[in-house]
All heavy atoms as an XYZ file, in Angstrom:
674
protein
N     119.467    117.510    157.738
C     118.156    117.688    157.174
C     117.427    116.340    157.092
O     118.046    115.312    156.708
C     118.231    118.273    155.768
C     118.411    119.754    155.719
S     118.250    120.324    154.003
C     119.248    121.800    154.141
N     116.172    116.366    157.351
C     115.371    115.173    157.229
C     115.113    114.911    155.731
O     114.983    115.814    154.960
C     114.017    115.352    157.952
O     114.263    115.747    159.281
C     113.171    114.117    157.926
N     115.064    113.625    155.380
C     114.745    113.283    154.010
C     113.228    113.148    153.854
O     112.564    112.496    154.599
C     115.396    111.933    153.659
C     116.863    112.008    153.359
C     117.208    112.890    152.181
O     116.553    112.821    151.143
O     118.131    113.728    152.365
N     112.707    113.903    152.867
C     111.285    113.858    152.569
C     111.085    113.256    151.220
O     111.922    113.386    150.354
C     110.712    115.289    152.638
C     110.820    115.958    153.959
C     111.786    116.896    154.220
C     109.926    115.621    154.970
C     111.902    117.492    155.480
C     110.013    116.190    156.225
C     110.984    117.136    156.475
O     111.090    117.744    157.702
N     109.914    112.648    151.056
C     109.577    112.081    149.718
C     109.248    113.245    148.778
O     109.029    114.421    149.253
C     108.340    111.171    149.828
O     107.153    111.937    150.094
N     109.209    112.960    147.517
C     108.881    114.016    146.523
C     107.535    114.595    146.800
O     107.346    115.830    146.741
C     108.926    113.388    145.114
O     110.172    112.782    144.899
C     108.631    114.398    144.021
N     106.577    113.787    147.173
C     105.209    114.280    147.494
C     105.253    115.154    148.700
O     104.588    116.240    148.699
C     104.262    113.093    147.735
O     104.287    112.242    146.562
C     102.828    113.542    147.987
N     105.965    114.799    149.711
C     106.055    115.589    150.943
C     106.712    116.963    150.693
O     106.286    117.982    151.194
C     106.865    114.843    152.057
C     106.109    113.674    152.638
C     106.965    112.871    153.565
O     108.169    112.720    153.353
O     106.371    112.343    154.540
N     107.734    116.981    149.829
C     108.375    118.234    149.448
C     107.414    119.124    148.747
O     107.327    120.340    149.059
C     109.589    117.958    148.560
C     110.764    117.327    149.295
C     111.867    117.015    148.305
C     112.981    116.183    148.942
N     114.043    115.848    147.971
N     106.604    118.604    147.861
C     105.641    119.410    147.122
C     104.626    119.987    148.089
O     104.220    121.115    147.944
C     104.964    118.636    146.001
C     105.882    118.572    144.768
S     104.869    118.332    143.356
C     105.998    117.362    142.358
N     104.114    119.162    148.970
C     103.149    119.611    149.976
C     103.689    120.718    150.830
O     103.043    121.732    151.088
C     102.640    118.391    150.828
C     101.780    117.434    149.973
C     101.819    118.881    152.020
C     101.450    116.161    150.624
N     104.948    120.533    151.276
C     105.606    121.596    152.114
C     105.657    122.903    151.319
O     105.329    123.978    151.868
C     107.011    121.153    152.525
C     107.066    120.087    153.630
C     108.492    119.557    153.759
C     106.577    120.675    154.941
N     106.047    122.844    150.069
C     106.168    124.072    149.251
C     104.785    124.680    149.047
O     104.627    125.883    149.185
C     106.856    123.765    147.906
C     106.786    124.919    146.948
C     108.313    123.334    148.125
N     103.778    123.857    148.759
C     102.448    124.396    148.557
C     101.909    125.102    149.785
O     101.313    126.189    149.678
C     101.453    123.283    148.160
C     101.521    122.955    146.655
C     100.464    121.983    146.258
O     100.602    120.791    146.465
N      99.410    122.505    145.689
N     102.105    124.505    150.970
C     101.599    125.112    152.185
C     102.411    126.373    152.571
O     101.853    127.326    153.123
C     101.545    124.103    153.315
C     100.251    123.334    153.288
C     100.110    122.169    152.521
C      99.123    123.734    154.012
C      98.919    121.471    152.430
C      97.901    123.027    153.929
C      97.838    121.929    153.171
O      96.605    121.228    153.129
N     103.716    126.369    152.236
C     104.521    127.553    152.467
C     104.040    128.706    151.568
O     103.970    129.824    151.970
C     105.991    127.263    152.239
N     103.692    128.351    150.301
C     103.169    129.376    149.388
C     101.817    129.917    149.906
O     101.589    131.121    149.835
C     103.001    128.772    147.977
C     104.424    128.552    147.375
C     102.174    129.687    147.079
C     104.431    127.742    146.074
N     101.017    129.020    150.439
C      99.706    129.483    150.967
C      99.913    130.453    152.134
O      99.192    131.436    152.280
C      98.892    128.266    151.442
C      97.550    128.675    151.991
C      96.720    127.451    152.357
C      95.375    127.898    152.881
N      94.401    126.880    152.916
N     100.936    130.175    152.918
C     101.217    130.995    154.103
C     101.869    132.323    153.767
O     101.562    133.315    154.411
C     102.075    130.150    155.055
C     102.095    130.649    156.497
C     102.772    129.622    157.370
C     102.647    130.058    158.836
N     103.221    129.021    159.731
N     102.731    132.397    152.789
C     103.541    133.570    152.548
C     103.365    134.246    151.152
O     103.511    135.461    151.089
C     105.048    133.247    152.755
C     105.343    132.920    154.206
C     105.616    131.613    154.559
C     105.273    133.914    155.191
C     105.863    131.322    155.891
C     105.543    133.594    156.512
C     105.830    132.291    156.859
O     106.096    131.968    158.171
N     103.116    133.499    150.148
C     102.944    133.978    148.785
C     104.176    134.623    148.148
O     104.434    134.411    147.015
C     101.752    134.933    148.629
C     100.407    134.240    148.763
C      99.193    135.081    148.393
O      99.344    136.258    148.178
O      98.126    134.511    148.305
N     104.948    135.423    148.845
C     106.169    136.011    148.329
C     107.191    134.926    148.130
O     107.638    134.241    149.043
C     106.693    137.085    149.205
C     107.924    137.800    148.687
O     108.977    137.197    148.622
N     107.746    139.065    148.259
N     107.690    134.788    146.876
C     108.612    133.698    146.514
C     109.899    133.745    147.328
O     110.351    132.722    147.825
C     108.951    133.728    144.992
C     109.801    132.599    144.580
C     109.995    132.559    143.073
O     109.588    133.502    142.345
O     110.599    131.615    142.596
N     110.444    134.922    147.514
C     111.673    135.047    148.272
C     111.490    134.596    149.752
O     112.310    133.917    150.306
C     112.169    136.511    148.236
C     113.557    136.705    148.769
C     113.999    138.154    148.583
O     113.924    138.644    147.454
O     114.422    138.738    149.615
N     110.349    134.955    150.317
C     110.042    134.568    151.719
C     109.847    133.080    151.793
O     110.341    132.448    152.741
C     108.777    135.329    152.218
O     108.986    136.730    152.023
C     108.512    135.010    153.654
N     109.125    132.506    150.844
C     108.923    131.051    150.808
C     110.257    130.338    150.801
O     110.498    129.413    151.563
C     108.048    130.653    149.586
C     108.043    129.173    149.399
C     106.604    131.162    149.714
N     111.147    130.758    149.943
C     112.458    130.107    149.836
C     113.239    130.256    151.097
O     113.812    129.286    151.643
C     113.251    130.667    148.618
C     112.573    130.249    147.302
C     114.710    130.199    148.646
C     113.093    130.895    146.050
N     113.274    131.467    151.689
C     113.955    131.735    152.938
C     113.441    130.804    154.078
O     114.246    130.237    154.826
C     113.837    133.172    153.405
C     114.870    134.088    152.802
C     116.322    133.615    152.999
O     116.742    133.352    154.139
O     117.026    133.538    151.973
N     112.131    130.717    154.204
C     111.520    129.965    155.275
C     111.800    128.435    155.123
O     112.002    127.734    156.095
C     110.011    130.176    155.347
C     109.642    131.597    155.710
C     109.993    131.973    157.107
C     109.534    133.331    157.480
N     109.809    133.710    158.866
N     111.781    127.966    153.870
C     111.990    126.538    153.631
C     113.442    126.071    153.615
O     113.694    124.868    153.690
C     111.297    126.154    152.288
C     109.782    126.108    152.333
C     109.271    125.889    150.917
C     109.273    125.019    153.258
N     114.364    127.042    153.510
C     115.797    126.674    153.448
C     116.268    125.857    154.657
O     117.185    125.059    154.542
C     116.647    127.943    153.380
C     116.904    128.423    151.995
C     117.895    129.585    152.059
C     118.172    130.159    150.676
N     119.038    131.295    150.727
N     115.607    126.038    155.800
C     115.976    125.244    156.990
C     115.546    123.795    156.869
O     116.083    122.941    157.541
C     115.336    125.869    158.242
N     114.630    123.527    155.938
C     114.078    122.169    155.810
C     114.548    121.480    154.507
O     114.815    120.302    154.552
C     112.512    122.253    155.788
C     112.013    123.000    157.005
C     111.899    120.898    155.715
C     110.593    123.428    156.936
N     114.583    122.229    153.423
C     114.918    121.656    152.112
C     116.068    122.503    151.476
O     116.257    123.644    151.817
C     113.698    121.784    151.189
C     112.399    121.085    151.598
C     111.277    121.511    150.641
C     112.554    119.623    151.599
N     116.751    121.879    150.548
C     117.776    122.608    149.833
C     117.132    123.612    148.895
O     115.998    123.417    148.473
C     118.672    121.650    149.032
O     117.956    121.171    147.915
N     117.828    124.710    148.569
C     117.265    125.702    147.689
C     116.956    125.084    146.342
O     115.950    125.418    145.674
C     118.193    126.903    147.540
C     117.584    128.051    146.848
C     118.371    129.366    146.952
O     119.341    129.422    147.745
O     118.040    130.283    146.214
N     117.776    124.167    145.898
C     117.557    123.481    144.624
C     116.212    122.694    144.636
O     115.440    122.771    143.675
C     118.733    122.547    144.348
C     118.699    121.823    143.021
C     119.934    120.958    142.841
C     119.863    120.170    141.552
N     121.036    119.308    141.408
N     115.981    122.015    145.735
C     114.697    121.262    145.883
C     113.529    122.228    145.918
O     112.494    121.937    145.269
C     114.709    120.462    147.192
C     115.271    119.068    147.020
O     115.353    118.553    145.887
O     115.636    118.437    148.071
N     113.649    123.314    146.637
C     112.535    124.288    146.692
C     112.242    124.806    145.294
O     111.091    124.828    144.866
C     112.925    125.442    147.635
C     113.165    124.930    149.062
C     111.827    126.530    147.636
C     113.876    125.910    149.985
N     113.296    125.273    144.557
C     113.093    125.826    143.238
C     112.520    124.790    142.266
O     111.586    125.101    141.484
C     114.417    126.423    142.727
C     114.225    127.417    141.626
C     113.402    128.642    142.076
O     113.711    129.293    143.055
N     112.303    128.897    141.391
N     113.009    123.580    142.349
C     112.523    122.533    141.473
C     111.044    122.255    141.730
O     110.258    122.063    140.811
C     113.363    121.231    141.704
C     112.944    120.123    140.735
C     113.750    118.848    140.959
N     115.172    119.084    140.847
C     116.078    118.673    141.730
N     115.695    118.062    142.855
N     117.350    118.862    141.568
N     110.654    122.222    143.014
C     109.270    121.955    143.340
C     108.350    123.128    142.919
O     107.245    122.904    142.465
C     109.110    121.631    144.853
C     109.462    120.207    145.124
O     108.706    119.294    144.765
N     110.600    120.002    145.767
N     108.809    124.378    143.092
C     108.086    125.532    142.643
C     107.832    125.403    141.133
O     106.719    125.589    140.609
C     108.751    126.852    143.001
C     108.667    127.081    144.505
C     108.140    128.022    142.252
C     109.481    128.255    145.000
N     108.900    125.087    140.392
C     108.805    124.984    138.922
C     107.823    123.828    138.516
O     107.023    124.001    137.600
C     110.182    124.739    138.301
C     111.087    125.914    138.416
O     110.600    127.042    138.679
O     112.305    125.737    138.263
N     107.893    122.732    139.230
C     107.013    121.609    138.943
C     105.565    121.984    139.250
O     104.674    121.659    138.447
C     107.409    120.344    139.765
O     108.750    120.019    139.412
C     106.493    119.183    139.537
N     105.337    122.644    140.364
C     103.989    123.031    140.740
C     103.399    124.058    139.731
O     102.200    124.001    139.444
C     103.949    123.594    142.154
C     104.163    122.550    143.244
C     104.506    123.237    144.590
C     102.956    121.656    143.381
N     104.234    124.916    139.237
C     103.776    125.879    138.207
C     103.501    125.111    136.904
O     102.465    125.347    136.268
C     104.837    126.981    137.996
C     104.872    127.935    139.180
C     104.514    127.801    136.715
C     105.999    128.951    139.197
N     104.378    124.199    136.553
C     104.167    123.420    135.305
C     102.931    122.571    135.332
O     102.330    122.324    134.313
N     102.546    122.077    136.492
C     101.344    121.243    136.615
C     100.123    122.069    136.981
O      99.070    121.490    137.278
C     101.549    120.131    137.666
O     101.874    120.727    138.933
C     102.611    119.168    137.243
N     100.280    123.396    136.961
C      99.211    124.353    137.242
C      98.582    124.241    138.610
O      97.487    124.644    138.860
C      98.130    124.250    136.164
C      98.611    124.605    134.802
C      97.518    124.579    133.777
O      96.419    124.121    133.997
N      97.808    125.158    132.556
N      99.369    123.704    139.575
C      98.904    123.693    140.944
C      99.229    125.014    141.668
O      98.619    125.359    142.675
C      99.539    122.530    141.695
C      99.051    121.178    141.200
C      99.680    120.042    141.952
C      99.164    118.741    141.358
N      99.748    117.574    142.049
N     100.237    125.714    141.096
C     100.629    127.017    141.612
C     100.756    127.956    140.393
O     101.141    127.516    139.317
C     102.014    126.924    142.332
C     102.614    128.256    142.591
C     101.882    126.171    143.640
N     100.430    129.205    140.598
C     100.564    130.181    139.509
C     101.406    131.331    140.014
O     101.421    131.666    141.219
C      99.221    130.640    138.984
C      98.341    131.265    140.047
C      96.964    131.608    139.479
N      96.126    131.980    140.592
C      94.839    131.819    140.582
N      94.228    131.330    139.547
N      94.143    132.193    141.636
N     102.090    131.969    139.046
C     102.900    133.128    139.354
C     102.047    134.371    139.062
O     101.506    134.530    137.999
C     104.159    133.085    138.524
C     105.189    134.143    138.859
C     106.447    133.944    138.022
N     107.145    132.707    138.279
C     107.921    132.461    139.356
N     108.048    133.356    140.267
N     108.547    131.321    139.468
N     101.966    135.233    140.062
C     101.225    136.491    139.872
C     102.217    137.617    140.088
O     102.609    137.936    141.202
C     100.080    136.605    140.935
C      99.124    135.440    140.772
C      99.390    137.940    140.769
C      98.060    135.388    141.771
N     102.678    138.185    138.987
C     103.717    139.181    139.094
C     105.075    138.534    139.260
O     105.193    137.333    139.273
N     106.143    139.365    139.374
C     107.509    138.789    139.395
C     107.849    138.019    140.656
O     108.686    137.124    140.613
C     108.358    140.017    139.253
C     107.539    141.173    139.698
C     106.114    140.796    139.429
N     107.232    138.313    141.815
C     107.688    137.701    143.076
C     106.546    136.960    143.811
O     106.802    136.399    144.884
C     108.295    138.713    143.988
C     109.575    139.310    143.436
C     110.169    140.384    144.361
O     109.699    140.452    145.525
O     111.049    141.112    143.930
N     105.334    137.019    143.321
C     104.192    136.498    144.095
C     103.770    135.159    143.482
O     103.542    135.031    142.280
C     103.015    137.490    144.075
C     103.421    138.846    144.637
C     101.822    136.903    144.877
C     103.931    138.855    146.045
N     103.664    134.148    144.359
C     103.163    132.821    143.973
C     101.836    132.635    144.699
O     101.623    133.101    145.790
C     104.137    131.758    144.397
C     105.542    131.828    143.815
C     106.467    130.823    144.498
C     105.484    131.507    142.331
N     100.942    131.852    144.061
C      99.664    131.578    144.640
C      99.245    130.159    144.248
O      99.360    129.770    143.104
C      98.657    132.639    144.174
C      97.292    132.566    144.829
C      96.419    133.661    144.258
O      96.048    133.654    143.070
N      96.048    134.602    145.121
N      98.692    129.448    145.216
C      98.139    128.148    144.896
C      96.939    128.340    144.003
O      96.118    129.261    144.188
C      97.709    127.420    146.202
C      98.897    126.867    146.931
O      99.613    126.037    146.444
N      99.090    127.386    148.145
N      96.859    127.532    142.952
C      95.810    127.651    141.970
C      94.627    126.806    142.442
O      94.298    125.787    141.877
C      96.335    127.164    140.631
C      95.477    127.607    139.462
O      94.417    128.211    139.660
N      95.889    127.277    138.274
N      94.000    127.239    143.522
C      92.951    126.456    144.171
C      91.664    126.366    143.351
O      90.831    125.493    143.567
C      92.660    126.978    145.594
C      93.836    126.757    146.498
C      93.603    127.267    147.900
O      92.611    126.775    148.525
O      94.409    128.069    148.416
N      91.504    127.280    142.359
C      90.355    127.148    141.480
C      90.567    125.997    140.476
O      89.600    125.441    139.970
C      90.118    128.460    140.716
O      91.212    128.748    139.886
N      91.804    125.654    140.237
C      92.136    124.585    139.294
C      92.301    123.220    140.003
O      91.896    122.225    139.502
C      93.417    124.954    138.543
C      93.852    123.979    137.511
N      93.118    123.789    136.330
C      94.887    123.076    137.474
C      93.722    122.830    135.623
N      94.747    122.397    136.258
N      92.926    123.284    141.201
C      93.177    122.041    141.938
C      93.205    122.318    143.416
O      93.665    123.390    143.824
C      94.486    121.388    141.476
O      94.714    120.213    142.197
C      95.680    122.341    141.658
N      92.728    121.433    144.243
C      92.688    121.607    145.656
C      94.051    121.369    146.279
O      94.852    120.591    145.735
C      91.690    120.683    146.327
C      90.228    120.991    145.950
C      89.274    120.060    146.657
O      89.630    119.427    147.625
O      88.144    119.989    146.198
N      94.308    122.006    147.408
C      95.541    121.685    148.185
C      95.437    120.284    148.652
O      94.398    119.848    149.095
C      95.658    122.631    149.368
C      96.310    123.970    149.188
C      96.269    124.790    150.468
C      97.741    123.843    148.725
N      96.562    119.550    148.626
C      96.509    118.153    149.163
C      96.337    118.226    150.670
O      96.660    119.252    151.317
C      97.888    117.615    148.790
C      98.765    118.809    148.548
C      97.840    119.934    148.114
N      95.834    117.174    151.276
C      95.729    117.095    152.706
C      97.102    117.151    153.316
O      98.059    116.574    152.771
C      95.013    115.762    153.145
C      93.540    115.749    152.739
O      92.936    116.847    152.662
O      93.008    114.641    152.500
N      97.203    117.859    154.406
C      98.509    117.958    155.108
C      98.687    116.782    156.049
O      97.900    116.607    156.977
C      98.513    119.294    155.900
C      99.780    119.662    156.588
C     100.953    119.763    155.597
C      99.651    120.967    157.362
N      99.660    115.928    155.774
C      99.893    114.784    156.652
C     100.244    115.242    158.045
O     100.887    116.275    158.250
C     101.107    114.060    156.000
C     101.124    114.550    154.590
C     100.573    115.946    154.645
N      99.863    114.462    159.045
C     100.101    114.804    160.440
C     101.587    115.052    160.726
O     101.936    115.950    161.489
C      99.581    113.690    161.396
C      98.080    113.658    161.431
O      97.402    114.695    161.130
O      97.524    112.583    161.715
N     102.430    114.273    160.058
C     103.881    114.445    160.307
C     104.428    115.787    159.837
O     105.440    116.275    160.310
C     104.631    113.317    159.580
N     103.765    116.438    158.888
C     104.205    117.725    158.331
C     103.566    118.887    159.003
O     104.040    120.050    158.849
C     103.927    117.794    156.798
C     104.639    116.734    155.986
C     104.291    116.937    154.520
C     106.143    116.730    156.176
N     102.508    118.702    159.782
C     101.779    119.802    160.442
C     102.720    120.661    161.321
O     102.687    121.873    161.233
C     100.573    119.283    161.186
C      99.411    118.962    160.281
C      98.224    118.443    161.058
C      97.117    118.000    160.071
N      96.003    117.402    160.732
N     103.497    120.076    162.201
C     104.376    120.890    163.023
C     105.357    121.685    162.278
O     105.736    122.817    162.636
C     105.077    119.912    163.953
C     104.484    118.570    163.729
C     103.607    118.655    162.493
N     105.841    121.176    161.148
C     106.796    121.870    160.289
C     106.174    123.120    159.710
O     106.756    124.217    159.757
C     107.357    120.952    159.189
C     108.104    119.763    159.825
C     108.246    121.725    158.226
C     108.343    118.642    158.914
N     104.966    123.011    159.193
C     104.269    124.127    158.626
C     103.913    125.167    159.690
O     104.093    126.359    159.465
C     102.990    123.649    157.877
C     103.324    122.760    156.679
C     102.130    124.840    157.420
C     104.155    123.422    155.603
N     103.540    124.715    160.830
C     103.237    125.678    161.948
C     104.459    126.437    162.337
O     104.327    127.633    162.737
C     102.657    124.900    163.149
C     101.270    124.372    162.880
C     100.776    123.414    163.992
O     101.433    123.319    165.007
O      99.718    122.841    163.768
N     105.631    125.910    162.294
C     106.883    126.562    162.675
C     107.402    127.584    161.628
O     108.242    128.398    161.960
C     107.992    125.572    162.964
C     107.790    124.766    164.231
C     108.888    123.799    164.415
C     108.652    122.861    165.581
N     109.690    121.821    165.700
N     106.944    127.414    160.393
C     107.444    128.284    159.304
C     107.176    129.765    159.612
O     106.173    130.174    159.977
C     106.858    127.933    157.975
C     107.309    126.648    157.314
C     106.590    126.438    155.978
C     108.791    126.653    157.072
């Protein structure tokens, strides 16, 4: 697995949430890139900082009314496209 910075991990999780919304699907898709522990930790952090909100038991959504999605660095674009 490639080592990503904390910021890169959060960006990956946010864009995966934008693409899929279902928490189980987000975790499944990101498992090839990040550890499940990292994924869960980043989801919890994003919820705690109100960048992501939980809608129902399994649905996650970026809280774009509260904060904008960060710019996607060029290095991460191919990873998001492959998800």
